[in-house]
C-alpha positions in Angstrom: -0.2 0.1 0.0 1.1 3.7 -0.8 0.7 6.1 1.8 0.6 9.8 0.6 1.3 12.3 3.4 -0.1 15.7 2.6 0.6 18.5 4.5 -2.8 19.8 4.9 -6.3 18.3 4.0 -7.0 20.3 1.0 -3.7 19.2 -0.3 -4.6 15.3 0.8 -8.1 16.1 -0.8 -6.5 17.6 -4.2 -4.3 14.4 -4.2 -7.2 11.7 -3.8 -9.2 13.4 -6.3 -6.8 12.0 -8.9 -6.5 8.7 -7.8 -8.5 5.2 -8.6 -12.2 5.4 -7.7 -14.3 4.6 -5.7 -13.0 6.0 -2.3 -13.6 5.4 0.8 -13.3 8.0 3.7 -12.4 7.5 7.2 -11.2 9.7 9.8 -8.2 11.8 8.7 -7.7 9.9 5.5 -9.1 8.7 2.4 -8.8 5.1 1.0 -8.6 4.8 -2.9 -9.9 2.2 -4.9 -6.6 0.3 -5.9 -6.0 0.3 -1.9 -3.6 3.2 -1.7 -4.2 5.7 1.4 -4.1 9.5 1.3 -3.6 11.2 4.6 -2.0 14.5 5.7 -1.2 16.7 8.8 -3.1 19.7 9.7 0.0 22.1 9.6 2.2 21.5 12.3 1.5 18.4 14.2 4.8 18.9 16.3 6.3 21.5 18.3 9.3 22.2 20.2 8.9 21.4 23.8 8.6 24.0 26.5 11.9 24.5 28.8 10.1 22.4 31.6 9.8 19.5 29.8 13.5 19.3 29.8 13.7 20.4 33.6 10.7 21.3 35.9 13.0 23.8 37.5 12.6 25.6 34.1 8.9 26.4 34.7 10.1 29.3 36.9 11.7 31.9 35.2 14.9 32.7 36.8 18.3 34.5 35.1 20.6 32.3 36.7 19.2 29.1 34.7 19.8 30.9 31.4 20.8 30.1 28.7 18.5 27.2 28.4 20.6 24.8 25.7 18.9 21.1 25.4 21.1 18.4 25.3 18.6 16.4 23.7 15.9 18.1 21.6 12.3 17.3 22.0 9.3 17.6 19.9 5.5 17.3 21.5 2.4 16.5 19.8 0.3 19.4 19.7 -2.8 18.9 22.0 -5.7 20.1 19.1 -3.8 17.4 16.6 -2.8 14.5 18.1 -5.6 12.4 17.4 -4.3 12.6 13.7 -0.9 11.9 14.6 -2.0 8.7 15.6 -4.0 7.7 12.6 -0.7 8.8 10.5 1.2 6.7 13.1 -1.1 3.7 12.3 -1.3 4.0 8.4 2.8 4.3 8.4 2.8 0.6 10.0 0.6 -0.5 7.5 2.1 1.1 4.3 5.1 -0.6 2.3 5.8 2.8 0.5 5.4 6.5 1.5 5.2 9.8 -0.4 6.0 13.1 1.3 3.6 15.6 -0.2 4.6 18.5 2.2 4.2 21.9 0.9 7.1 22.7 -2.0 9.2 25.0 0.4 12.1 24.3 3.7 8.8 24.5 6.4 7.0 22.0 4.2 9.5 19.7 4.0 10.5 19.4 7.7 6.9 19.6 8.7 6.5 15.7 7.2 9.6 14.8 7.3 9.9 15.3 11.6 6.3 13.6 11.5 7.7 10.6 9.4 10.5 10.6 11.9 8.6 11.4 15.5 6.8 7.7 14.9 9.5 5.8 15.1 9.5 4.8 11.1 11.8 2.2 10.5 15.4 3.0 8.6 14.6 0.8 5.5 11.1 2.3 5.1 12.6 6.2 5.5 15.5 5.6 3.1 12.6 4.8 0.7 10.6 7.8 0.8 9.6 9.7 -2.6 8.7 13.4 -2.3 6.1 14.8 -4.3 6.5 18.6 -5.1 2.7 19.8 -5.6 2.1 23.8 -6.3 -1.4 23.6 -8.4 -4.2 22.2 -7.0 -5.7 21.3 -10.2 -6.3 17.8 -11.3 -4.1 17.6 -14.4 -1.2 19.5 -12.4 -1.5 17.1 -9.7 -1.4 14.0 -12.0 1.6 15.6 -13.4 3.7 15.9 -10.0 2.6 12.4 -9.3 4.4 11.0 -12.3 7.6 12.8 -11.4 7.8 11.7 -7.7 11.5 12.1 -6.8 13.6 10.8 -3.9 13.0 12.4 -0.4 16.7 12.2 0.1 17.3 14.8 -2.2 15.9 17.4 0.1 17.4 16.4 3.2 19.5 19.9 3.0 16.4 21.8 3.1 14.9 20.2 6.0 18.2 20.3 7.6 18.0 24.3 7.1 14.3 24.6 8.2 15.4 22.2 11.5 18.3 24.7 12.2 16.0 27.8 12.1 13.3 26.4 14.3 15.9 25.4 16.8 17.7 28.9 16.6 14.7 30.7 16.8 13.6 28.5 20.0 17.1 28.9 21.3 17.3 32.6 20.8 13.7 33.5 21.4 13.1 32.0 24.5 16.2 32.6 26.1 16.2 36.5 25.5 12.5 36.9 25.8 13.3 35.3 29.5 16.5 37.3 30.3 14.6 40.7 29.1 11.3 40.0 30.7 13.0 39.0 34.0 15.0 42.4 33.8 12.1 44.5 32.5 10.4 43.8 36.1 13.1 45.3 37.9 11.7 48.8 36.5 8.1 48.3 36.6 7.2 46.9 33.4 5.6 43.5 33.8 4.6 42.5 30.1 6.4 40.1 28.3 9.1 41.6 26.3 9.3 39.1 23.2 12.8 39.4 21.5 13.1 37.3 18.1 15.7 36.6 15.8 14.0 38.3 13.2 11.1 40.0 14.8 13.5 42.4 16.9 15.8 43.6 14.2 12.6 44.4 12.2 11.1 46.2 15.3 15.2 48.0 15.3 14.0 49.1 11.5 11.0 51.0 12.3 12.0 52.5 15.7 15.4 54.0 13.9 13.4 55.4 11.3 10.9 56.8 13.3 13.6 58.6 15.2 15.2 59.8 12.1 11.8 61.6 11.0 11.3 63.4 14.8 15.0 64.5 14.6 14.7 65.6 11.3 15.4 69.8 10.4 14.1 70.5 7.3 16.6 72.9 5.0 15.7 75.1 1.8 17.6 74.2 -1.1 17.8 75.7 -4.7 17.6 74.2 -8.2 18.1 75.9 -11.3 16.5 75.6 -14.5 17.5 77.1 -18.1 14.6 77.2 -20.3 15.6 77.0 -24.1 14.4 77.9 -27.5 16.1 76.5 -30.5 16.2 78.8 -33.8 12.7 77.8 -35.0 11.4 78.3 -31.3 10.7 75.0 -29.9 11.0 75.0 -26.2 12.8 72.3 -23.5 14.4 73.0 -20.0 17.5 72.0 -18.5 18.3 71.3 -15.0 22.0 73.2 -13.6 24.6 70.6 -12.6 26.8 72.7 -9.6 30.8 72.5 -10.5 33.5 71.5 -7.7 33.7 75.3 -7.3 30.2 75.6 -5.6 30.8 72.3 -3.6 31.2 75.0 -0.1 27.6 75.8 -0.9 26.2 72.3 -1.2 25.1 69.5 1.0 26.4 65.8 1.1 23.5 65.2 -1.4 25.0 67.9 -3.7 22.0 70.1 -3.1 22.6 73.6 -3.6 21.7 75.4 0.1 22.6 79.2 -1.0 19.7 81.0 -2.7 22.4 83.9 -3.8 24.6 81.5 -5.4 21.1 80.0 -7.1 19.8 83.4 -8.3 23.2 84.9 -9.7 23.3 81.8 -12.2 19.7 82.2 -13.1 20.4 85.9 -13.7 23.6 85.0 -15.7 22.6 82.6 -18.0 19.2 84.8 -18.9 18.9 86.0 -22.6 22.5 84.3 -23.1 23.2 82.0 -26.2 23.6 78.0 -25.0 25.3 75.3 -26.9 24.8 71.6 -27.1 28.0 70.4 -26.2 27.2 67.2 -25.8 24.2 65.0 -27.4 23.7 60.9 -26.7 21.1 59.5 -28.5 20.5 55.3 -28.3 17.7 52.8 -29.0 17.5 51.1 -25.4 14.7 48.4 -24.4 13.2 47.1 -20.8 12.5 43.4 -20.6 9.1 42.6 -18.8 9.0 41.9 -15.4 9.2 38.5 -13.9 6.7 36.6 -12.4 5.9 37.5 -8.7 7.2 35.5 -5.3 5.5 36.3 -2.4 7.2 39.5 -1.4 7.1 40.9 -4.6 3.5 40.6 -4.7 2.5 41.7 -1.1 4.9 44.6 -2.0 3.0 45.7 -5.4 -0.4 44.9 -3.4 0.7 47.1 -0.5 1.5 49.7 -3.1 -1.4 49.7 -5.2 -4.4 48.4 -3.2 -3.0 49.1 0.6 -3.4 45.7 1.7 -1.0 44.1 4.5 1.4 41.3 4.2 -0.9 39.0 5.9 -4.2 40.3 4.1 -2.1 39.2 0.8 -0.9 35.8 2.2 -4.2 35.1 3.4 -6.2 35.9 0.3 -3.5 34.2 -1.9 -3.9 31.1 0.4 -7.7 31.2 -0.5 -7.0 31.5 -4.7 -4.5 28.8 -4.4 -6.5 26.1 -1.8 -10.3 27.2 -1.9 -10.6 28.5 -5.5 -7.5 26.8 -7.4 -7.1 29.3 -9.3 -3.1 30.1 -8.7 0.1 28.0 -8.1 1.5 27.7 -4.6 1.8 31.2 -3.1 4.6 30.8 -0.3 6.9 30.9 -3.2 10.6 32.8 -2.9 11.2 31.9 -6.7 10.5 34.7 -9.7 11.3 31.5 -12.4 9.4 28.9 -14.0 10.2 25.4 -15.3 10.8 25.2 -19.1 8.3 22.3 -19.7 5.6 24.7 -17.8 5.7 27.0 -21.1 3.9 24.4 -22.9 0.5 25.1 -21.0 0.9 28.8 -21.7 -1.9 29.0 -24.6 -4.1 27.4 -22.0 -3.7 29.4 -19.5 -3.6 32.7 -21.4 -7.3 31.6 -22.5 -8.3 31.2 -18.8 -7.3 34.5 -17.7 -8.9 36.2 -20.5 -12.0 34.5 -19.6 -11.5 35.0 -15.8 -10.6 38.8 -15.8 -12.1 41.0 -18.6 -9.8 43.9 -17.8 -7.0 42.2 -19.0 -8.7 40.7 -21.9 -9.7 44.0 -22.9 -6.0 45.5 -22.9 -5.0 42.4 -25.2 -7.1 44.1 -28.0 -4.5 46.2 -29.1 -1.8 43.1 -29.0 -2.7 39.7 -27.9 -0.3 37.8 -25.9 2.0 35.6 -28.1 2.3 32.3 -26.4 5.4 31.3 -28.5 7.1 34.2 -26.9 9.2 32.6 -24.1 10.9 35.3 -21.5 13.7 34.9 -19.7 11.3 33.4 -16.8 11.7 30.1 -17.9 14.8 28.6 -16.7 15.3 25.6 -15.1 18.5 26.1 -13.3 16.7 28.8 -11.0 13.7 26.2 -9.9 13.8 23.6 -7.7 11.1 22.8 -4.9 8.9 25.8 -6.1 8.5 28.2 -8.9 6.9 31.4 -9.5 3.1 32.4 -8.8 0.9 32.1 -11.8 -2.6 31.6 -12.9 -3.6 28.0 -13.2 -5.9 26.8 -16.3 -8.9 27.2 -14.1 -11.9 29.3 -15.2 -14.0 31.0 -13.0 -16.6 33.9 -12.6 -13.9 36.5 -10.9 -16.6 38.9 -9.8 -18.1 36.4 -7.2 -14.4 36.5 -5.5 -13.9 39.1 -2.7 -12.4 42.0 -3.8 -8.7 41.4 -2.8 -8.7 38.0 -4.2 -9.8 39.8 -7.6 -7.2 42.4 -7.2 -4.4 39.6 -6.3 -5.6 37.3 -9.3 -5.3 40.2 -11.7 -1.9 41.2 -10.4 -1.0 37.6 -10.7 -2.3 37.1 -14.2 -0.6 40.5 -15.4 2.8 39.7 -14.7 2.1 36.1 -15.9 0.9 37.2 -19.5 4.3 40.1 -19.6 6.0 36.9 -20.4 4.4 36.9 -23.6 5.3 39.9 -25.1 8.3 41.4 -26.5 10.3 44.0 -24.6 9.5 47.6 -24.1 11.3 49.8 -26.9 12.3 53.5 -26.5 14.8 55.8 -27.8 16.7 57.8 -25.0 18.7 61.1 -25.7 20.9 62.9 -23.1 21.6 66.4 -23.6 24.3 68.4 -22.0 24.1 72.5 -22.8 26.9 74.8 -21.7 26.0 78.4 -21.1 28.0 80.8 -19.6 30.5 78.0 -18.8 27.6 76.6 -16.9 26.4 72.6 -17.3 23.1 72.0 -17.9 21.7 68.6 -18.6 18.5 66.8 -19.3 17.0 63.7 -20.3 14.3 62.5 -22.8 12.8 58.8 -23.5 10.6 58.5 -26.7 8.6 55.4 -27.0 9.0 53.4 -29.9 7.2 50.0 -29.2 5.1 49.6 -26.2 5.6 45.8 -25.7 4.6 44.5 -22.5 3.6 48.0 -21.4 0.7 47.1 -23.4 -0.9 45.6 -20.3 -0.3 48.9 -18.1 -2.3 51.1 -20.0 -2.4 55.0 -19.8 -0.2 55.9 -17.2 -1.0 58.0 -14.5 0.7 61.1 -12.8 1.6 60.2 -9.4 0.4 62.2 -6.8 2.8 65.0 -5.7 5.0 64.4 -8.9 6.5 67.8 -9.9 6.5 69.0 -13.1 10.2 69.0 -13.9 9.9 65.2 -12.9 7.6 64.5 -15.9 9.3 63.3 -19.0 9.7 66.1 -21.6 9.7 65.9 -25.4 12.9 66.8 -26.8 12.8 69.0 -30.5 15.2 67.5 -32.8 19.2 68.8 -31.8 22.4 68.2 -32.9 25.9 68.4 -31.2 27.2 72.1 -31.4 24.0 73.5 -32.3 23.2 77.0 -30.7 20.4 77.9 -28.7 18.7 80.6 -26.7 18.3 80.8 -22.7 15.2 82.5 -22.8 15.3 82.6 -18.7 16.9 81.0 -15.8 14.5 79.9 -13.0 15.3 79.4 -9.6 13.2 76.6 -7.7 12.9 76.8 -4.1 12.9 73.5 -2.3 12.6 72.0 1.0 14.5 69.0 2.2 12.1 66.2 3.2 12.1 63.6 6.0 12.6 60.0 5.4 9.2 58.8 4.9 7.3 56.4 7.6 7.6 52.7 6.9 4.4 51.3 5.4 3.3 47.6 4.5 5.1 47.8 1.3 8.1 49.8 2.4 8.5 47.7 5.6 8.2 44.4 3.1 10.8 45.6 0.7 13.7 46.6 3.5 13.0 43.1 4.9 13.5 41.3 1.5 16.4 43.8 0.6 18.1 44.1 4.0 21.3 44.4 2.9 21.0 48.2 2.7 20.5 48.2 6.5 23.3 46.3 7.3 26.3 48.5 8.6 29.3 45.6 7.7 30.7 45.6 3.9 32.1 42.3 4.4 28.3 40.9 5.1 26.5 43.0 2.6 28.9 41.2 0.1 27.8 37.8 1.5 23.9 38.8 1.5 24.2 39.9 -2.0 22.2 37.3 -3.5 20.9 35.7 -0.3 19.4 38.9 1.7 16.6 38.9 3.5 14.7 38.9 7.1 12.5 35.8 7.4 11.0 34.0 4.7 8.8 34.5 2.2 6.0 32.4 4.6 7.1 34.2 7.5 7.7 37.6 6.9 3.8 38.6 6.9 3.6 36.8 10.5 6.4 38.3 11.7 5.0 42.2 11.4 1.7 41.1 12.7 3.4 40.0 15.6 4.8 43.0 16.5 1.4 44.7 16.3 -0.2 41.9 18.7 2.8 42.5 20.9 2.3 46.0 21.1 5.4 47.1 19.9 4.1 48.7 16.5 1.1 50.6 15.6 -1.0 52.1 12.7 -1.3 55.6 11.9 -3.3 55.4 8.6 -0.9 53.5 5.9 2.2 54.5 8.3 3.7 52.1 10.6 5.0 53.7 13.6 6.8 52.0 17.1 4.9 52.3 20.1 6.7 53.5 23.5 7.0 49.7 24.4 8.7 49.2 20.7 11.3 51.7 21.4 11.8 50.9 25.2 12.6 47.2 24.3 14.8 48.3 21.4 16.9 51.2 24.0 17.1 48.0 26.4 18.8 45.5 23.8 22.4 45.5 22.9 23.0 47.0 19.2 23.6 43.2 17.9 20.4 42.1 18.7 18.3 45.4 17.1 20.3 45.4 13.9 19.8 43.1 11.1 23.4 42.2 10.4 23.2 38.8 12.6 20.3 37.6 11.8 20.9 38.6 8.0 24.1 36.6 8.3 22.2 33.6 9.5 19.1 33.8 6.8 22.2 33.5 4.3 23.8 30.4 6.0 20.5 28.8 6.3 20.2 29.4 2.6 23.5 28.0 2.2 22.4 24.8 4.2 19.7 24.6 2.2 21.9 24.8 -1.4 24.4 22.0 0.5 26.7 24.6 0.5 26.9 24.5 4.3 25.8 22.4 7.1 24.1 22.5 10.7 27.3 22.8 12.9 28.4 25.9 10.8 25.4 27.4 11.7 24.8 26.7 15.3 28.1 26.7 16.9 28.5 30.4 16.6 24.5 31.0 17.4 25.7 29.4 20.7 28.8 30.9 21.2 26.8 34.6 20.5 23.9 33.3 22.9 25.9 33.0 25.9 27.5 36.2 25.2 24.0 37.9 25.2 22.5 36.5 28.3 25.7 37.4 29.9 25.1 40.9 28.8 21.3 41.1 29.5 22.2 40.3 33.4 24.0 43.5 33.6 21.4 45.8 32.2 18.7 47.4 33.9 16.3 48.5 31.3 15.3 52.1 32.5 13.9 53.0 29.0 10.9 50.9 30.3 10.5 52.6 33.5 6.7 53.8 34.0 5.4 52.5 30.8 2.6 50.8 30.6 2.2 46.8 30.6 0.1 43.7 30.2 0.9 40.9 33.2 3.3 38.3 31.9 0.9 35.1 30.5 2.9 32.2 31.5 2.4 29.3 28.5 0.7 25.9 29.6 2.7 23.1 31.5 4.1 20.7 28.5 2.7 17.3 28.8 4.3 15.2 31.5 6.6 12.1 30.6 8.8 14.0 28.3 11.5 15.0 30.8 15.6 14.7 30.0 18.2 17.3 31.0 18.8 20.6 29.9 21.6 23.0 31.5 23.8 26.0 31.0 26.6 25.2 28.4 30.1 26.1 28.3 33.4 25.1 27.1 33.8 21.4 25.9 30.2 20.5 27.1 28.9 23.3 24.8 30.4 21.2 21.8 28.8 18.0 23.2 25.7 19.7 23.2 25.6 20.8 19.3 26.9 17.6 18.2 24.0 15.7 20.1 21.5 18.3 18.7 21.2 17.1 15.0 
């Protein structure tokens, strides 16, 4: 008997639907016509054991017992899903062959692997487990996935990466939260000071941005424009580029701070001859944007529709599981397998059936399924691919508004792949007037290509006239012009903008911009990111739930408690450098470029140092702040006692070796 173990009931049902009938439904499984069985987890059936499962003494929060580092790691069944774990245990004993059908990411890999291991599956049976990667719940896609089973051992690095992340989060979060919560009580703060490997650096980003805004002092600066005329009275304008001699009158970003200087330049050029001193003209092209991964989709949806990261993830899960209109949404890939291109015509037809707005835009130029963009690249696809529409047809208007909006975004980015590049003619002009240098750039569209799907571009709110691309008259190098007048434009320096859902997600996915050390920035060039596609939305929401962040319209701001926590912690815990580096090592583990030990050893050394430092800190920044009482978690189930201890020197090495 073949036993298929899916991650969720919805995936289990999708697998069963394509297997032989008749079906016999049991409690927590489906037996199909040929005797094979499909069962499922209900998300995580297991969780890391609480500290008091290792030693009852750890039930009391005490700084002297920290750091708590298990010698032998333990998982414990979740109370609500213990019954389903028993169902899987019984079925595994009956099965001749196991098929792992967890979600196609590192968490989905670990989720089923740890269940197979926890229930005591014999080594021979574990060694023969097959892996089924399903990213589309429609029957044809599920059948294709079942025909392409792989050896589950290929994915050991992915599972090891998830295991390392899970244990790191437990070690860091459990110990740091206890340490700072206990220290907070010394100044009268009775709330839980939740510290996380990822959540706290994210909070640190917001706190620092808020303070930059508060401390910002706006200053005036000035720009000079030359209004120019050709011999046949065709106008255009160019911006002054200050020379090296003007540097004493500029700030560090090159902005001119002296109005008399700007007025002097404007006066000197008015009515004077101008010469086209440099002219560059070149035909260029812009390739279509790639299909979405989850983070890119969340960022665009926040900008366009004001949707939070969690709203996007929840709506995408509904589009995937309930409606089967998109592929697996928790993907970090923006590429597609080459074999998927053969389905293009069918998917395009479904999009045009489902989304009238996109079908209408294609009246000018229809998507061409024979075109193959750079998105199709097998080398950049492994466990999962970009989020794209499925071939299913539906009446989109019946869906909630957010789901309609997200489907259209995903579909539009898929359609982009079947259009030629956007082509344009770029002209860069440099004009010399009275020894001063003035420049402007213009683009003339030649062929809309994929941009035909964007419709007519709209002027952005607050967009200045000089930012709008102008049309240039025909020009030649050495051509004589007239500077009709010089114009001084008064401006004010602007503070950095408060984080929004879109910009905070963008900061989390491009975290190297906020990393201080150049060496770490280099490491993070290809693997940067705080959290994963699947966890970023939850991390942001957790910070709101903890009372460390709050919303002011679209802006995300830190609360007094959030600022107090950041002030109490060492910089290494509040900046992205350390955890971003950890994320890069986790990614390297999944790519077989690193290993568990090289991740855990430095983590444990750093943890001991951080806990020692916490013991010396009295967080006065939290004094007088209102707080909620500490809520203790329920006692872990009995019968799971082992030992845990503070690690040091030789014993620490032994601890890590036994942790795998």
